[in-house]
All heavy atoms as an XYZ file, in Angstrom:
641
protein
N      25.344     21.065    -30.738
C      25.463     19.656    -30.438
C      24.544     18.903    -31.407
O      23.392     19.259    -31.611
C      25.054     19.408    -28.979
C      25.116     17.979    -28.590
S      24.736     17.551    -26.855
C      24.773     19.006    -25.927
N      25.068     17.847    -31.949
C      24.282     17.087    -32.911
C      23.219     16.255    -32.194
O      23.301     15.974    -31.001
C      25.178     16.178    -33.742
O      25.579     15.061    -32.987
N      22.225     15.863    -32.949
C      21.119     15.078    -32.404
C      21.611     13.726    -31.895
O      21.155     13.240    -30.862
C      20.054     14.900    -33.482
C      18.770     14.316    -32.985
C      17.719     14.314    -34.072
C      16.403     13.806    -33.559
N      15.363     13.841    -34.581
N      22.555     13.114    -32.604
C      23.074     11.807    -32.198
C      23.805     11.896    -30.860
O      23.649     11.025    -30.006
C      24.012     11.249    -33.260
C      23.299     10.796    -34.509
C      24.272     10.248    -35.516
C      23.558      9.885    -36.810
N      24.485      9.386    -37.814
N      24.599     12.938    -30.670
C      25.335     13.110    -29.415
C      24.349     13.306    -28.268
O      24.514     12.736    -27.190
C      26.316     14.298    -29.516
C      26.925     14.626    -28.164
C      27.396     14.005    -30.536
N      23.318     14.103    -28.512
C      22.301     14.344    -27.492
C      21.610     13.046    -27.100
O      21.397     12.780    -25.908
C      21.277     15.362    -28.007
C      20.156     15.623    -27.046
C      20.367     16.400    -25.909
C      18.897     15.077    -27.242
C      19.350     16.636    -25.005
C      17.869     15.310    -26.346
C      18.099     16.083    -25.234
O      17.089     16.310    -24.343
N      21.266     12.223    -28.051
C      20.598     10.944    -27.781
C      21.508     10.019    -26.983
O      21.071      9.366    -26.034
C      20.137     10.283    -29.097
C      18.996     11.100    -29.704
C      19.705      8.838    -28.866
C      18.589     10.684    -31.089
N      22.780      9.966    -27.333
C      23.733      9.123    -26.610
C      23.878      9.613    -25.166
O      23.885      8.806    -24.227
C      25.097      9.096    -27.327
C      26.161      8.459    -26.458
C      24.977      8.356    -28.650
N      23.950     10.918    -24.976
C      24.080     11.470    -23.626
C      22.830     11.183    -22.796
O      22.921     10.833    -21.624
C      24.344     12.976    -23.695
C      25.730     13.315    -24.201
S      26.010     15.081    -24.406
C      25.665     15.712    -22.803
N      21.676     11.293    -23.406
C      20.423     11.013    -22.721
C      20.334      9.536    -22.327
O      19.933      9.198    -21.214
C      19.244     11.397    -23.609
C      17.859     11.280    -23.004
C      17.729     12.154    -21.770
C      16.810     11.661    -24.026
N      20.743      8.665    -23.220
C      20.732      7.225    -22.934
C      21.690      6.892    -21.793
O      21.362      6.079    -20.918
C      21.093      6.440    -24.184
N      22.857      7.512    -21.791
C      23.837      7.263    -20.727
C      23.304      7.733    -19.377
O      23.470      7.043    -18.359
C      25.150      7.958    -21.050
N      22.657      8.877    -19.364
C      22.083      9.396    -18.116
C      20.974      8.477    -17.609
O      20.882      8.201    -16.408
C      21.557     10.809    -18.326
N      20.145      7.987    -18.498
C      19.066      7.075    -18.112
C      19.619      5.774    -17.547
O      19.100      5.241    -16.569
C      18.174      6.771    -19.313
O      17.507      7.924    -19.735
N      20.667      5.268    -18.159
C      21.292      4.041    -17.677
C      21.877      4.246    -16.285
O      21.726      3.384    -15.409
C      22.380      3.584    -18.649
C      23.130      2.316    -18.276
C      22.173      1.131    -18.178
C      24.207      2.022    -19.299
N      22.522      5.381    -16.060
C      23.105      5.665    -14.749
C      22.020      5.745    -13.680
O      22.186      5.216    -12.575
C      23.906      6.963    -14.795
N      20.892      6.383    -13.999
C      19.785      6.472    -13.037
C      19.234      5.091    -12.715
O      18.932      4.789    -11.560
C      18.675      7.376    -13.575
C      18.970      8.866    -13.598
C      17.835      9.611    -14.278
C      19.213      9.398    -12.202
N      19.102      4.249    -13.724
C      18.592      2.899    -13.508
C      19.547      2.092    -12.631
O      19.109      1.346    -11.749
C      18.366      2.203    -14.848
N      20.831      2.247    -12.844
C      21.818      1.535    -12.040
C      21.775      2.020    -10.594
O      21.860      1.220     -9.666
C      23.209      1.702    -12.625
C      23.411      0.956    -13.918
C      24.744      1.263    -14.584
O      25.372      2.279    -14.318
N      25.171      0.383    -15.462
N      21.648      3.341    -10.401
C      21.555      3.885     -9.048
C      20.315      3.361     -8.337
O      20.370      3.031     -7.154
C      21.530      5.415     -9.078
C      22.884      6.024     -9.398
O      23.902      5.292     -9.374
O      22.923      7.240     -9.675
N      19.200      3.282     -9.059
C      17.969      2.776     -8.456
C      18.144      1.312     -8.047
O      17.753      0.921     -6.942
C      16.788      2.929     -9.409
C      15.443      2.423     -8.898
C      15.053      3.111     -7.595
C      14.366      2.598     -9.952
N      18.738      0.508     -8.910
C      18.972     -0.912     -8.567
C      19.870     -1.033     -7.342
O      19.638     -1.861     -6.458
C      19.576     -1.648     -9.754
C      18.538     -2.080    -10.779
C      19.149     -3.039    -11.769
N      20.220     -2.375    -12.503
C      20.131     -1.958    -13.756
N      19.038     -2.158    -14.440
N      21.141     -1.373    -14.346
N      20.910     -0.208     -7.290
C      21.822     -0.252     -6.146
C      21.095      0.183     -4.863
O      21.260     -0.439     -3.812
C      23.035      0.641     -6.389
C      24.080      0.544     -5.295
C      25.306      1.392     -5.588
O      25.371      2.087     -6.596
N      26.269      1.335     -4.705
N      20.277      1.217     -4.969
C      19.516      1.682     -3.805
C      18.516      0.619     -3.358
O      18.307      0.420     -2.154
C      18.803      2.990     -4.130
N      17.890     -0.073     -4.304
C      16.958     -1.162     -3.952
C      17.687     -2.277     -3.212
O      17.158     -2.847     -2.246
C      16.274     -1.708     -5.202
C      15.247     -0.757     -5.784
C      14.731     -1.180     -7.141
O      15.429     -1.934     -7.852
O      13.624     -0.747     -7.495
N      18.896     -2.587     -3.657
C      19.694     -3.618     -2.980
C      20.032     -3.184     -1.562
O      19.934     -3.977     -0.620
C      20.980     -3.906     -3.771
O      20.616     -4.391     -5.066
C      21.849     -4.937     -3.074
N      20.417     -1.928     -1.393
C      20.706     -1.412     -0.055
C      19.462     -1.482      0.828
O      19.543     -1.862      2.004
C      21.216      0.034     -0.142
C      22.614      0.197     -0.746
C      22.869      1.647     -1.114
C      23.670     -0.321      0.217
N      18.307     -1.144      0.269
C      17.044     -1.221      1.010
C      16.775     -2.664      1.453
O      16.398     -2.909      2.606
C      15.901     -0.698      0.142
C      14.547     -0.836      0.789
C      14.084      0.134      1.674
C      13.739     -1.937      0.533
C      12.838      0.014      2.271
C      12.497     -2.068      1.130
C      12.053     -1.096      2.007
O      10.829     -1.227      2.601
N      16.960     -3.599      0.540
C      16.727     -5.012      0.862
C      17.648     -5.510      1.965
O      17.310     -6.437      2.699
C      16.895     -5.865     -0.392
C      15.788     -5.646     -1.408
C      16.087     -6.252     -2.763
O      17.142     -6.911     -2.931
O      15.256     -6.065     -3.664
N      18.828     -4.888      2.084
C      19.784     -5.256      3.131
C      19.632     -4.355      4.355
O      20.537     -4.303      5.194
C      21.210     -5.202      2.593
C      21.504     -6.302      1.635
N      21.436     -6.135      0.271
C      21.833     -7.600      1.837
C      21.728     -7.275     -0.324
N      21.964     -8.186      0.602
N      18.519     -3.650      4.449
C      18.152     -2.759      5.550
C      19.145     -1.612      5.771
O      19.222     -1.067      6.860
C      17.914     -3.520      6.877
O      19.143     -4.041      7.353
C      16.874     -4.617      6.713
N      19.859     -1.234      4.733
C      20.764     -0.079      4.826
C      20.022      1.140      4.259
O      20.353      1.671      3.203
C      22.062     -0.341      4.057
C      23.152      0.654      4.409
O      22.857      1.657      5.095
O      24.303      0.436      3.986
N      19.000      1.561      5.001
C      18.096      2.609      4.524
C      18.796      3.962      4.372
O      18.536      4.686      3.417
C      16.905      2.745      5.470
C      16.232      1.422      5.765
C      16.147      0.937      7.059
C      15.709      0.654      4.729
C      15.541     -0.284      7.331
C      15.099     -0.569      4.987
C      15.025     -1.028      6.289
O      14.429     -2.240      6.543
N      19.669      4.287      5.301
C      20.354      5.579      5.237
C      21.264      5.668      4.013
O      21.306      6.691      3.330
C      21.121      5.838      6.530
C      20.187      6.073      7.700
C      20.898      6.257      9.020
O      22.142      6.167      9.067
O      20.202      6.484     10.022
N      21.985      4.602      3.718
C      22.867      4.612      2.542
C      22.039      4.646      1.259
O      22.413      5.326      0.300
C      23.795      3.395      2.548
C      24.845      3.424      1.473
C      25.788      4.612      1.598
O      26.097      5.089      2.681
N      26.239      5.118      0.465
N      20.918      3.945      1.243
C      20.037      3.990      0.072
C      19.542      5.415     -0.151
O      19.521      5.903     -1.288
C      18.863      3.042      0.257
N      19.161      6.101      0.927
C      18.708      7.487      0.810
C      19.819      8.402      0.304
O      19.577      9.275     -0.531
C      18.197      8.000      2.152
C      16.788      7.560      2.531
C      16.486      7.944      3.972
C      15.768      8.167      1.581
N      21.030      8.200      0.789
C      22.161      9.025      0.312
C      22.320      8.882     -1.197
O      22.505      9.862     -1.913
C      23.454      8.637      1.027
C      23.597      9.249      2.373
C      24.994      9.037      2.960
N      24.835      8.938      4.398
C      24.867      7.826      5.108
N      25.109      6.676      4.530
N      24.675      7.842      6.411
N      22.252      7.665     -1.660
C      22.403      7.413     -3.088
C      21.247      8.040     -3.873
O      21.458      8.672     -4.905
C      22.461      5.903     -3.342
C      22.654      5.466     -4.781
C      23.979      5.977     -5.330
C      22.617      3.953     -4.867
N      20.032      7.889     -3.388
C      18.867      8.430     -4.077
C      18.858      9.960     -4.085
O      18.402     10.573     -5.041
C      17.588      7.902     -3.430
C      17.330      6.414     -3.646
C      16.264      5.915     -2.684
C      16.939      6.138     -5.088
N      19.375     10.572     -3.039
C      19.410     12.039     -2.972
C      20.389     12.643     -3.968
O      20.321     13.845     -4.248
C      19.739     12.511     -1.560
C      18.567     12.490     -0.636
N      17.482     13.310     -0.781
C      18.296     11.724      0.452
C      16.599     13.067      0.166
N      17.071     12.090      0.921
N      21.272     11.845     -4.514
C      22.228     12.345     -5.511
C      21.552     12.634     -6.851
O      22.080     13.370     -7.662
C      23.373     11.351     -5.697
C      24.271     11.236     -4.484
C      25.340     10.174     -4.646
O      25.465      9.591     -5.738
O      26.050      9.927     -3.659
N      20.391     12.057     -7.062
C      19.660     12.264     -8.312
C      19.106     13.681     -8.349
O      18.476     14.136     -7.400
C      18.521     11.254     -8.427
O      17.804     11.478     -9.606
N      19.338     14.370     -9.441
C      18.889     15.757     -9.556
C      17.370     15.865     -9.633
O      16.775     16.752     -9.070
C      19.503     16.411    -10.778
C      20.991     16.571    -10.656
C      21.570     17.149    -11.922
N      23.007     17.021    -11.892
C      23.813     18.050    -11.874
N      23.339     19.260    -11.908
N      25.108     17.863    -11.845
N      16.748     14.983    -10.386
C      15.292     15.006    -10.531
C      14.794     13.563    -10.451
O      14.680     12.873    -11.458
C      14.897     15.636    -11.857
C      13.411     15.844    -11.974
C      13.041     16.577    -13.237
C      11.537     16.736    -13.268
N      11.073     17.221    -14.543
N      14.476     13.109     -9.233
C      14.067     11.714     -9.080
C      12.737     11.410     -9.767
O      11.853     12.260     -9.842
C      13.954     11.542     -7.567
C      13.826     12.913     -7.018
C      14.478     13.842     -7.986
N      12.630     10.189    -10.283
C      11.377      9.762    -10.895
C      10.487      9.129     -9.818
O      10.851      9.092     -8.642
C      11.637      8.810    -12.056
C      12.308      7.511    -11.652
O      12.373      7.199    -10.444
O      12.770      6.787    -12.550
N       9.328      8.652    -10.231
C       8.362      8.108     -9.282
C       8.918      6.906     -8.519
O       8.692      6.780     -7.308
C       7.074      7.727    -10.006
N       9.649      6.038     -9.201
C      10.205      4.849     -8.529
C      11.219      5.253     -7.457
O      11.244      4.675     -6.365
C      10.851      3.921     -9.555
N      12.045      6.245     -7.766
C      13.026      6.713     -6.783
C      12.335      7.369     -5.597
O      12.707      7.139     -4.450
C      14.004      7.683     -7.438
C      14.925      7.019     -8.438
C      15.688      8.029     -9.254
O      15.112      8.948     -9.834
N      16.992      7.868     -9.307
N      11.318      8.190     -5.873
C      10.584      8.843     -4.795
C       9.875      7.828     -3.906
O       9.858      7.967     -2.678
C       9.579      9.839     -5.381
C      10.192     11.092     -6.001
C       9.154     11.836     -6.828
C      10.799     11.995     -4.939
N       9.316      6.790     -4.515
C       8.667      5.750     -3.730
C       9.668      5.046     -2.815
O       9.396      4.811     -1.633
C       8.000      4.725     -4.643
C       7.311      3.622     -3.871
C       6.716      2.547     -4.762
O       6.856      2.606     -5.995
O       6.096      1.642     -4.194
N      10.839      4.737     -3.343
C      11.860      4.080     -2.527
C      12.350      5.011     -1.421
O      12.610      4.567     -0.300
C      13.022      3.603     -3.405
C      14.090      2.776     -2.713
C      13.493      1.576     -1.976
C      15.129      2.313     -3.723
N      12.443      6.302     -1.715
C      12.825      7.268     -0.679
C      11.769      7.276      0.430
O      12.106      7.359      1.616
C      12.995      8.656     -1.296
C      14.203      8.744     -2.210
S      14.216     10.210     -3.245
C      14.947     11.388     -2.141
N      10.506      7.163      0.043
C       9.439      7.073      1.030
C       9.554      5.818      1.872
O       9.413      5.862      3.101
N       9.819      4.700      1.227
C       9.942      3.433      1.953
C      11.111      3.467      2.935
O      10.982      2.992      4.070
C      10.096      2.282      0.963
C       8.819      1.993      0.188
C       9.026      1.076     -1.001
C       9.504     -0.292     -0.640
N       9.567     -1.188     -1.836
N      12.228      4.033      2.502
C      13.397      4.125      3.392
C      13.075      5.000      4.599
O      13.398      4.640      5.740
C      14.598      4.697      2.638
S      15.336      3.581      1.443
N      12.465      6.146      4.347
C      12.117      7.036      5.449
C      11.114      6.379      6.391
O      11.201      6.539      7.610
C      11.569      8.369      4.913
C      12.689      9.333      4.615
O      13.290      9.894      5.523
N      12.994      9.511      3.343
N      10.157      5.640      5.850
C       9.174      4.940      6.679
C       9.878      3.955      7.615
O       9.581      3.895      8.812
C       8.167      4.213      5.785
C       7.039      3.632      6.555
C       6.959      2.391      7.103
C       5.826      4.296      6.893
N       5.757      2.227      7.743
C       5.045      3.385      7.629
C       5.306      5.563      6.625
C       3.790      3.710      8.114
C       4.054      5.874      7.106
C       3.315      4.959      7.838
N      10.818      3.203      7.051
C      11.527      2.201      7.856
C      12.412      2.857      8.920
O      12.695      2.247      9.948
C      12.362      1.290      6.956
C      11.522      0.460      5.993
S      10.251     -0.534      6.804
C      11.263     -1.766      7.598
N      12.824      4.095      8.683
C      13.632      4.820      9.657
C      12.763      5.567     10.677
O      13.281      6.217     11.575
C      14.555      5.815      8.940
C      15.679      5.189      8.129
C      16.349      6.230      7.238
C      16.707      4.527      9.042
N      11.448      5.465     10.517
C      10.548      6.122     11.456
C      10.237      7.568     11.111
O       9.602      8.274     11.897
N      10.655      8.010      9.938
C      10.390      9.379      9.489
C       9.082      9.386      8.686
O       9.079      9.543      7.468
C      11.544      9.898      8.619
C      12.868      9.852      9.342
O      12.931     10.060     10.542
N      13.928      9.562      8.608
N       7.977      9.213      9.387
C       6.691      8.994      8.724
C       6.199     10.205      7.936
O       5.641     10.048      6.849
C       5.647      8.539      9.746
C       6.107      7.318     10.517
C       6.320      7.378     11.887
C       6.368      6.125      9.850
C       6.766      6.264     12.582
C       6.809      5.004     10.537
C       7.010      5.080     11.904
O       7.456      3.979     12.577
N       6.405     11.400      8.461
C       5.962     12.605      7.755
C       6.733     12.757      6.442
O       6.143     12.998      5.389
C       6.146     13.838      8.639
C       5.670     15.124      7.993
C       5.743     16.274      8.973
C       5.467     17.603      8.377
N       4.213     17.809      7.751
N       8.043     12.599      6.498
C       8.868     12.712      5.291
C       8.508     11.597      4.308
O       8.436     11.817      3.096
C      10.345     12.652      5.665
C      11.288     13.007      4.558
C      11.174     14.483      4.265
C      12.242     14.900      3.284
N      12.032     16.257      2.807
N       8.282     10.399      4.819
C       7.905      9.267      3.959
C       6.617      9.584      3.216
O       6.528      9.360      2.002
C       7.741      8.007      4.794
N       5.643     10.112      3.927
C       4.360     10.450      3.313
C       4.541     11.493      2.214
O       3.914     11.404      1.153
C       3.374     10.955      4.383
O       3.208      9.924      5.360
C       2.036     11.306      3.784
N       5.415     12.463      2.450
C       5.682     13.490      1.433
C       6.251     12.855      0.159
O       5.840     13.206     -0.952
C       6.640     14.538      1.977
C       6.041     15.395      3.079
C       7.063     16.271      3.778
O       8.247     16.294      3.368
O       6.676     16.938      4.752
N       7.175     11.920      0.321
C       7.752     11.247     -0.846
C       6.718     10.380     -1.560
O       6.672     10.352     -2.792
C       8.964     10.402     -0.453
C      10.214     11.212     -0.219
C      10.868     11.192      0.996
C      10.749     12.018     -1.228
C      12.015     11.934      1.220
C      11.891     12.764     -1.024
C      12.515     12.716      0.206
O      13.659     13.463      0.407
N       5.877      9.688     -0.804
C       4.826      8.876     -1.426
C       3.871      9.754     -2.233
O       3.457      9.392     -3.331
C       4.050      8.077     -0.374
C       4.846      6.977      0.285
C       4.693      6.727      1.639
C       5.730      6.190     -0.434
C       5.406      5.714      2.261
C       6.452      5.176      0.176
C       6.283      4.937      1.531
N       3.530     10.910     -1.685
C       2.630     11.828     -2.389
C       3.284     12.363     -3.667
O       2.612     12.477     -4.708
C       2.217     12.973     -1.471
C       1.261     12.532     -0.375
C       0.969     13.620      0.642
O       1.640     14.684      0.640
O       0.062     13.403      1.460
N       4.563     12.688     -3.611
C       5.278     13.158     -4.802
C       5.318     12.069     -5.872
O       5.131     12.345     -7.056
C       6.694     13.591     -4.438
C       6.767     14.857     -3.612
C       8.186     15.163     -3.187
O       9.138     14.908     -3.913
N       8.334     15.734     -2.008
N       5.594     10.840     -5.449
C       5.648      9.723     -6.394
C       4.282      9.517     -7.050
O       4.188      9.321     -8.256
C       6.107      8.444     -5.685
N       3.250      9.590     -6.236
C       1.894      9.407     -6.746
C       1.510     10.518     -7.733
O       0.826     10.271     -8.726
C       0.910      9.378     -5.580
O      -0.398      9.214     -6.044
N       1.968     11.718     -7.466
C       1.667     12.840     -8.369
C       2.328     12.656     -9.728
O       1.770     13.047    -10.769
C       2.124     14.150     -7.744
N       3.505     12.030     -9.743
C       4.207     11.794    -11.010
C       3.573     10.665    -11.807
O       3.580     10.689    -13.032
C       5.685     11.479    -10.758
C       6.550     12.645    -10.333
C       7.979     12.168    -10.076
C       6.553     13.747    -11.377
N       3.074      9.656    -11.096
C       2.461      8.496    -11.751
C       1.168      8.118    -11.049
O       1.112      7.123    -10.322
C       3.424      7.306    -11.763
C       4.567      7.479    -12.715
C       5.403      6.207    -12.864
O       4.959      5.136    -12.412
O       6.481      6.311    -13.428
N       0.135      8.925    -11.241
C      -1.145      8.599    -10.581
C      -1.733      7.314    -11.161
O      -1.559      7.010    -12.337
C      -2.029      9.794    -10.900
C      -1.409     10.448    -12.082
C       0.048     10.097    -12.061
N      -2.423      6.550    -10.318
C      -2.986      5.282    -10.778
C      -4.466      5.247    -10.597
O      -5.093      5.779     -9.845
C      -2.340      4.120    -10.027
C      -0.891      4.031    -10.375
C      -0.186      2.923     -9.626
O      -0.616      2.481     -8.577
N       0.913      2.464    -10.176
């Protein structure tokens, strides 16, 4: 596979992840936490922003232990 094809494929994958995150954020804002989680779980390797949103959705659903696990994972990826 040529370098150009690889770069195009990587860019397309990044764009799709960003679109999924925006859609999940919109679902969260409309209090559709379960649907937001379904969408976020489709990601093979979630980034810190996705993990944080997964934590927020779980928190709002009362799944505090699971939410904390996602917050910790997000923090490990992007410590501040």
